[in-house]
PASEBA-1860 file (N, C-alpha, C; in nm, 3 decimals):
! residues 134
1> MHHAPRRR> 12.976/9.961/11.505/12.932/9.863/11.602/12.953/9.723/11.545 ~ 13.020/9.642/11.622/13.049/9.510/11.570/12.931/9.414/11.579 ~ 12.825/9.450/11.647/12.709/9.362/11.655/12.598/9.400/11.556 ~ 12.628/9.490/11.463/12.528/9.534/11.365/12.470/9.419/11.282 ~ 12.552/9.322/11.235/12.492/9.212/11.158/12.389/9.131/11.238 ~ 12.416/9.107/11.366/12.319/9.035/11.450/12.192/9.118/11.468 ~ 12.212/9.245/11.489/12.097/9.333/11.510/12.013/9.341/11.383 ~ 12.079/9.350/11.267/12.007/9.353/11.139/11.925/9.226/11.123
9> TAFLLLVP> 11.984/9.113/11.152/11.914/8.985/11.141/11.792/8.982/11.232 ~ 11.809/9.030/11.355/11.696/9.032/11.448/11.583/9.120/11.394 ~ 11.618/9.236/11.341/11.516/9.324/11.285/11.447/9.258/11.166 ~ 11.523/9.195/11.079/11.464/9.130/10.962/11.369/9.018/11.003 ~ 11.404/8.945/11.109/11.316/8.839/11.157/11.187/8.896/11.219 ~ 11.196/9.017/11.270/11.078/9.079/11.331/10.979/9.134/11.228 ~ 11.024/9.164/11.107/10.935/9.224/11.007/10.810/9.139/10.985 ~ 10.821/9.010/10.950/10.697/8.934/10.927/10.614/8.916/11.054
17> VVVAVGLV> 10.678/8.914/11.169/10.605/8.901/11.295/10.519/9.025/11.317 ~ 10.577/9.143/11.300/10.503/9.267/11.320/10.391/9.279/11.217 ~ 10.418/9.243/11.093/10.314/9.249/10.989/10.199/9.154/11.025 ~ 10.231/9.031/11.064/10.126/8.934/11.098/10.044/8.981/11.217 ~ 10.110/9.029/11.321/10.038/9.079/11.439/9.950/9.197/11.399 ~ 10.003/9.285/11.317/9.925/9.401/11.272/9.801/9.360/11.195 ~ 9.814/9.264/11.106/9.699/9.219/11.029/9.595/9.152/11.117 ~ 9.641/9.070/11.211/9.547/9.002/11.301/9.476/9.102/11.392
25> VTGAVGGL> 9.554/9.189/11.453/9.496/9.285/11.548/9.398/9.379/11.480 ~ 9.437/9.435/11.367/9.346/9.530/11.302/9.224/9.460/11.245 ~ 9.234/9.331/11.215/9.116/9.257/11.170/9.026/9.216/11.285 ~ 9.085/9.194/11.402/9.008/9.145/11.517/8.953/9.257/11.605 ~ 9.019/9.370/11.606/8.978/9.480/11.694/8.924/9.593/11.606 ~ 8.801/9.626/11.628/8.739/9.729/11.545/8.741/9.866/11.610 ~ 8.688/9.962/11.538/8.671/10.096/11.590/8.800/10.169/11.620 ~ 8.788/10.263/11.713/8.902/10.347/11.749/9.017/10.265/11.807
33> AGDLLGGV> 8.986/10.165/11.889/9.091/10.082/11.948/9.171/10.012/11.839 ~ 9.104/9.959/11.739/9.173/9.894/11.628/9.259/9.991/11.550 ~ 9.206/10.112/11.529/9.284/10.216/11.460/9.410/10.250/11.538 ~ 9.394/10.270/11.668/9.509/10.307/11.751/9.613/10.196/11.756 ~ 9.567/10.073/11.776/9.662/9.960/11.776/9.730/9.945/11.641 ~ 9.655/9.967/11.535/9.715/9.963/11.402/9.823/10.068/11.386 ~ 9.799/10.187/11.438/9.900/10.294/11.433/10.025/10.259/11.512 ~ 10.005/10.203/11.630/10.119/10.160/11.712/10.201/10.056/11.637
41> LYAALVYV> 10.134/9.959/11.577/10.205/9.853/11.506/10.266/9.902/11.375 ~ 10.204/10.000/11.312/10.262/10.059/11.191/10.395/10.125/11.225 ~ 10.398/10.200/11.335/10.523/10.263/11.378/10.627/10.158/11.416 ~ 10.582/10.049/11.477/10.675/9.941/11.511/10.735/9.880/11.384 ~ 10.653/9.865/11.281/10.703/9.812/11.155/10.806/9.906/11.093 ~ 10.776/10.034/11.093/10.871/10.131/11.040/11.001/10.126/11.120 ~ 10.991/10.113/11.252/11.108/10.103/11.338/11.195/9.983/11.299 ~ 11.133/9.864/11.285/11.214/9.746/11.255/11.269/9.751/11.113
49> LLGAVRPA> 11.195/9.810/11.019/11.248/9.824/10.883/11.369/9.919/10.883 ~ 11.358/10.030/10.955/11.472/10.121/10.966/11.589/10.053/11.035 ~ 11.560/9.976/11.139/11.666/9.904/11.210/11.736/9.803/11.121 ~ 11.662/9.742/11.030/11.723/9.647/10.938/11.815/9.718/10.839 ~ 11.777/9.838/10.800/11.857/9.915/10.705/11.974/9.983/10.775 ~ 11.950/10.031/10.896/12.052/10.106/10.972/12.067/10.047/11.113 ~ 12.120/9.926/11.124/12.128/9.862/11.255/12.223/9.932/11.353 ~ 12.312/10.015/11.304/12.405/10.085/11.394/12.342/10.208/11.458
57> WRVPVLAG> 12.226/10.250/11.410/12.161/10.367/11.469/12.121/10.336/11.612 ~ 12.137/10.431/11.699/12.098/10.416/11.838/11.945/10.422/11.850 ~ 11.896/10.366/11.959/11.752/10.357/11.983/11.680/10.492/11.968 ~ 11.727/10.599/12.031/11.654/10.726/12.017/11.646/10.775/11.873 ~ 11.751/10.750/11.796/11.751/10.791/11.656/11.648/10.709/11.579 ~ 11.650/10.577/11.598/11.553/10.491/11.529/11.410/10.531/11.565 ~ 11.386/10.553/11.694/11.250/10.589/11.736/11.208/10.724/11.678 ~ 11.298/10.820/11.680/11.266/10.952/11.626/11.241/10.950/11.477
65> VAFGVCAA> 11.325/10.879/11.405/11.307/10.872/11.259/11.182/10.792/11.225 ~ 11.156/10.684/11.298/11.034/10.605/11.274/10.910/10.692/11.292 ~ 10.906/10.768/11.402/10.793/10.857/11.423/10.786/10.961/11.311 ~ 10.899/11.018/11.274/10.902/11.119/11.169/10.849/11.067/11.036 ~ 10.888/10.946/11.000/10.841/10.886/10.875/10.689/10.866/10.882 ~ 10.642/10.810/10.993/10.498/10.786/11.008/10.420/10.917/11.003 ~ 10.469/11.018/11.075/10.400/11.147/11.077/10.400/11.211/10.939 ~ 10.511/11.201/10.869/10.519/11.260/10.734/10.419/11.193/10.639
73> IELAQLTG> 10.408/11.062/10.648/10.313/10.990/10.563/10.170/11.030/10.600 ~ 10.143/11.040/10.730/10.008/11.079/10.774/9.974/11.220/10.727 ~ 10.068/11.312/10.744/10.044/11.450/10.701/10.033/11.461/10.549 ~ 10.103/11.375/10.477/10.092/11.375/10.331/9.950/11.340/10.286 ~ 9.878/11.268/10.371/9.741/11.232/10.337/9.651/11.355/10.325 ~ 9.691/11.464/10.386/9.616/11.589/10.372/9.621/11.644/10.230 ~ 9.722/11.601/10.153/9.738/11.650/10.016/9.654/11.572/9.916 ~ 9.612/11.452/9.954/9.538/11.368/9.860/9.627/11.281/9.773
81> LPAQVVGE> 9.757/11.305/9.775/9.849/11.226/9.692/9.849/11.078/9.729 ~ 9.858/11.041/9.858/9.851/10.898/9.890/9.722/10.833/9.841 ~ 9.610/10.903/9.849/9.483/10.847/9.801/9.489/10.821/9.650 ~ 9.554/10.911/9.576/9.570/10.890/9.432/9.657/10.767/9.405 ~ 9.766/10.753/9.480/9.854/10.637/9.461/9.778/10.509/9.494 ~ 9.703/10.510/9.604/9.624/10.393/9.642/9.519/10.362/9.536 ~ 9.463/10.466/9.473/9.367/10.445/9.365/9.427/10.369/9.248 ~ 9.555/10.390/9.224/9.625/10.320/9.115/9.682/10.186/9.158
89> FSLARYAL> 9.730/10.178/9.281/9.794/10.057/9.333/9.735/10.027/9.470 ~ 9.632/9.943/9.474/9.556/9.923/9.597/9.640/9.873/9.715 ~ 9.745/9.796/9.688/9.829/9.747/9.797/9.906/9.859/9.867 ~ 9.918/9.972/9.801/9.989/10.086/9.862/9.915/10.138/9.985 ~ 9.788/10.102/10.001/9.714/10.151/10.118/9.775/10.102/10.248 ~ 9.842/9.986/10.245/9.907/9.935/10.367/10.025/10.022/10.408 ~ 10.090/10.084/10.313/10.205/10.168/10.344/10.168/10.315/10.357 ~ 10.075/10.361/10.274/10.048/10.504/10.266/9.916/10.548/10.329
97> GSTFTAHD> 9.825/10.454/10.351/9.693/10.495/10.397/9.627/10.580/10.290 ~ 9.519/10.645/10.325/9.455/10.731/10.225/9.386/10.851/10.288 ~ 9.354/10.843/10.416/9.278/10.949/10.482/9.350/10.995/10.608 ~ 9.369/11.124/10.622/9.433/11.178/10.741/9.344/11.155/10.863 ~ 9.404/11.106/10.969/9.335/11.087/11.097/9.429/11.136/11.207 ~ 9.391/11.242/11.274/9.478/11.305/11.373/9.517/11.211/11.486 ~ 9.427/11.120/11.525/9.460/11.033/11.638/9.568/10.930/11.602 ~ 9.602/10.918/11.475/9.711/10.829/11.438/9.847/10.883/11.486
105> LPAYAVGA> 9.860/11.015/11.493/9.989/11.073/11.530/10.035/11.032/11.670 ~ 9.951/11.042/11.774/9.997/10.992/11.904/10.018/10.841/11.905 ~ 9.940/10.767/11.827/9.961/10.622/11.820/10.099/10.591/11.762 ~ 10.140/10.668/11.661/10.274/10.648/11.605/10.382/10.679/11.709 ~ 10.360/10.784/11.787/10.458/10.819/11.891/10.469/10.706/11.992 ~ 10.357/10.652/12.034/10.358/10.539/12.129/10.429/10.419/12.067 ~ 10.398/10.389/11.942/10.461/10.275/11.876/10.612/10.291/11.864 ~ 10.657/10.411/11.830/10.802/10.435/11.817/10.870/10.424/11.952
113> VLSGAIDR> 10.810/10.483/12.056/10.870/10.477/12.190/10.870/10.334/12.243 ~ 10.759/10.262/12.228/10.754/10.123/12.273/10.855/10.036/12.199 ~ 10.868/10.058/12.069/10.965/9.982/11.991/11.106/10.007/12.042 ~ 11.136/10.132/12.071/11.266/10.166/12.125/11.289/10.102/12.260 ~ 11.186/10.104/12.346/11.198/10.043/12.479/11.221/9.893/12.468 ~ 11.149/9.829/12.379/11.167/9.684/12.360/11.305/9.655/12.302 ~ 11.349/9.736/12.207/11.482/9.721/12.148/11.589/9.734/12.258 ~ 11.579/9.837/12.339/11.674/9.859/12.448/11.672/9.744/12.546
121> WGATRAVA> 11.553/9.697/12.582/11.538/9.586/12.674/11.604/9.459/12.617 ~ 11.580/9.433/12.488/11.640/9.315/12.425/11.791/9.323/12.421 ~ 11.844/9.440/12.391/11.989/9.458/12.387/12.049/9.441/12.526 ~ 11.981/9.495/12.627/12.029/9.481/12.765/12.031/9.335/12.807 ~ 11.928/9.262/12.772/11.923/9.119/12.805/12.032/9.041/12.732 ~ 12.056/9.076/12.606/12.159/9.007/12.529/12.298/9.031/12.590 ~ 12.324/9.153/12.631/12.452/9.184/12.694/12.464/9.111/12.827 ~ 12.356/9.113/12.908/12.357/9.048/13.038/12.377/8.898/13.028
129> SGTLRT> 12.323/8.839/12.922/12.335/8.693/12.907/12.468/8.652/12.842 ~ 12.541/8.750/12.793/12.670/8.721/12.732/12.659/8.685/12.585 ~ 12.540/8.692/12.524/12.526/8.660/12.383/12.565/8.777/12.295 ~ 12.582/8.894/12.356/12.620/9.011/12.281/12.718/9.094/12.364 ~ 12.828/9.128/12.304/12.926/9.210/12.374/12.922/9.352/12.317 ~ 12.933/9.448/12.406/12.933/9.588/12.359/13.073/9.640/12.345
END
């Protein structure tokens, strides 16, 4: 795809935006709603990071892999290994979490699907406006 460098740049620019929104939302919204929104935004972050690394991947692939990565990390929490890593490196809690929570899995699915929908919408608008040729 000849537009991969532009797409990579867009994804890289989105990384700090998604991180900032995630930190604000999870700090401002408590309880289950905050957890769910945090899960949605975590999946969005994984989506944009994957998109920055693999900008040529199609939306369904990015969304599927983003969900898979999030689910794998969540399920790994059942082993206790992420909690041990977080015990040694406290900042790892942002990436690995420490406690399995089943309701995070559907939140990750929503985040991956929404990220894909937004990605598709942005690409469609770019093509329609002539700023991106397919």
